C-alpha positions as CSV (number, residue, x, y, z in Angstrom):
1,M,153.9,-2.3,100.1
2,R,150.8,-0.8,98.9
3,R,149.4,-0.3,102.3
4,T,152.7,1.4,103.5
5,L,152.5,3.7,100.8
6,G,148.8,4.5,101.6
7,R,149.7,5.2,105.3
8,V,152.6,7.4,104.5
9,F,151.2,9.2,101.6
10,G,147.4,9.1,102.3
11,T,145.7,11.9,100.3
12,E,148.8,13.0,98.4
13,L,148.5,10.2,95.9
14,G,145.5,8.7,94.1
15,E,144.6,5.0,93.9
16,G,146.1,4.5,90.5
17,D,149.3,6.2,91.9
18,F,149.6,3.7,94.5
19,D,149.3,0.8,91.9
20,D,151.7,2.3,89.6
21,L,154.2,3.1,92.5
22,T,153.8,-0.4,93.9
23,Q,154.6,-1.9,90.6
24,E,157.6,0.5,90.1
25,S,158.9,-0.4,93.6
26,L,158.7,-4.1,93.1
27,L,160.8,-3.7,89.8
28,R,163.4,-1.6,91.8
29,I,163.4,-4.1,94.5
30,H,164.0,-6.9,92.1
31,E,166.8,-4.9,90.4
32,G,168.4,-4.3,93.8
33,L,168.3,-7.7,95.5
34,D,171.9,-8.2,95.1
35,G,172.5,-5.0,96.9
36,F,170.4,-6.0,100.1
37,E,172.7,-6.5,102.9
38,H,170.6,-8.1,105.6
39,R,171.2,-5.2,108.1
40,S,167.5,-4.7,108.4
41,R,164.4,-6.8,107.8
42,F,163.7,-7.4,104.1
43,T,160.2,-5.8,104.4
44,S,161.9,-2.5,106.0
45,W,164.2,-2.4,103.2
46,A,161.5,-3.0,100.6
47,A,159.3,-0.4,102.1
48,S,162.1,2.2,102.0
49,I,162.4,1.7,98.4
50,A,158.7,2.1,97.8
51,V,158.6,5.3,100.0
52,N,161.5,6.7,97.9
53,C,159.9,5.8,94.6
54,A,156.8,7.8,95.9
55,Y,158.8,10.8,97.0
56,S,160.6,10.9,93.6
57,E,157.3,11.0,91.9
58,L,155.9,13.8,94.0
59,R,159.3,15.7,93.3
60,R,158.5,15.4,89.6
61,R,155.0,16.4,90.0
62,R,155.8,19.6,92.0
63,H,157.6,21.1,89.1
64,R,155.4,19.5,86.3
65,H,153.4,22.6,85.9
66,V,156.2,25.2,86.2
67,S,157.4,26.0,82.6
68,L,161.1,26.6,81.9
69,E,160.5,30.3,81.2
70,D,158.9,30.7,84.4
71,A,161.6,28.9,86.5
72,I,164.1,31.2,84.5
73,E,162.3,34.3,85.7
74,Q,162.1,33.0,89.3
75,G,165.9,32.3,89.2
76,A,166.6,35.8,87.8
77,A,164.3,37.3,90.6
78,A,166.2,35.3,93.3
79,L,169.4,37.0,92.2
80,V,167.9,40.4,93.3
81,Q,166.5,39.6,96.5
82,S,168.1,41.5,99.2
83,D,166.8,39.7,102.3
84,R,169.5,37.1,102.3
85,P,172.0,37.1,105.2
86,Q,175.5,38.4,104.2
87,H,173.8,40.5,101.5
88,D,176.4,42.1,99.4
89,P,174.9,44.3,96.6
90,E,178.1,44.9,94.7
91,R,178.9,41.3,94.4
92,E,175.4,40.3,93.5
93,A,175.3,43.0,90.7
94,A,178.8,41.8,89.5
95,L,177.2,38.1,89.4
96,R,174.1,39.3,87.7
97,D,176.2,41.1,85.1
98,A,178.5,37.9,84.6
99,I,175.5,35.8,84.0
100,Q,174.2,38.3,81.4
101,D,177.7,38.8,79.8
102,A,179.7,35.7,80.0
103,L,177.2,32.9,79.4
104,T,175.6,31.5,76.4
105,P,171.8,31.6,76.3
106,R,171.4,27.9,77.0
107,Q,174.1,28.2,79.9
108,R,172.1,31.3,81.4
109,D,168.7,29.5,81.1
110,A,170.2,26.4,82.7
111,I,171.9,28.3,85.8
112,L,168.8,30.5,86.3
113,A,166.5,27.4,86.3
114,V,168.7,25.7,88.9
115,L,168.5,29.0,90.9
116,A,164.8,28.8,90.9
117,G,165.1,25.2,92.4
118,L,164.3,23.1,89.4
119,P,165.8,19.7,89.4
120,L,168.4,18.9,86.8
121,A,166.6,15.9,85.6
122,E,163.6,18.3,84.9
123,I,165.9,20.8,83.1
124,A,167.2,18.0,81.0
125,R,163.9,16.9,80.1
126,R,162.7,20.5,79.0
127,L,165.8,21.1,77.1
128,D,165.5,17.7,75.4
129,T,168.9,16.6,76.5
130,S,170.5,14.2,79.0
131,Q,171.0,14.9,82.5
132,G,174.9,14.4,82.0
133,A,174.8,17.1,79.3
134,I,173.2,19.5,81.9
135,Y,175.9,18.7,84.3
136,K,178.5,19.5,81.6
137,L,176.7,22.7,80.7
138,L,176.4,23.9,84.2
139,H,180.0,22.9,84.8
140,Q,181.2,25.1,81.8
141,A,178.8,27.9,82.8
142,R,180.4,28.0,86.5
143,R,183.8,28.0,85.0
144,R,182.9,30.9,82.6
145,L,181.3,32.9,85.6
146,K,184.5,32.3,87.8
147,H,186.6,33.4,85.0
148,H,184.5,36.5,84.2
149,L,184.4,37.5,87.9
150,E,188.2,37.0,88.3
151,V,188.9,39.2,85.3
152,H,186.4,42.0,86.3
153,D,187.2,41.9,90.0
154,G,189.6,44.7,90.4
155,G,191.7,43.7,87.4
156,A,192.7,40.6,88.8
157,E,194.6,38.0,86.4
158,P,192.3,34.8,85.8
159,R,194.0,31.8,87.2
160,Q,194.8,28.9,84.7
161,N,194.4,25.3,85.5
162,E,197.1,22.8,84.7
163,G,196.2,22.5,81.0
164,G,196.3,26.3,80.6
165,A,192.6,26.3,79.9
166,R,190.2,29.0,81.5
């Protein structure tokens, strides 16, 4: 497994990383033994788990040095870029206004961090909460944005769901 990680990730990871990832992979393999379906060789299955562990570690590291504030600024900047296909300045301005006016500061920070590409697990860690709480926060933020845009889009009445909540 260590040799496989070395071949796949070569210089991206250090010697200590290979040892740590090998150990982490062995733990995950042990936990997942009941899920092994014998559709491939055991060594292939185990190697794929090790490679996925390493990719997860590299993703975490990619965002380690980006502060939440920087991610929020990047997300806000992404809202004003006009080089996207199907660019609609009026709609984008309405979205920017809705993010500013309809969301709580915490919801706004989470939405903008997501727009900057910060993973939900990393947002949760930096806001000192669970990933489930971030999912809920983002869900509520999207509902508020949708409602705000419906109300402010030509005076349209907001739709209500079955429970009457908006």
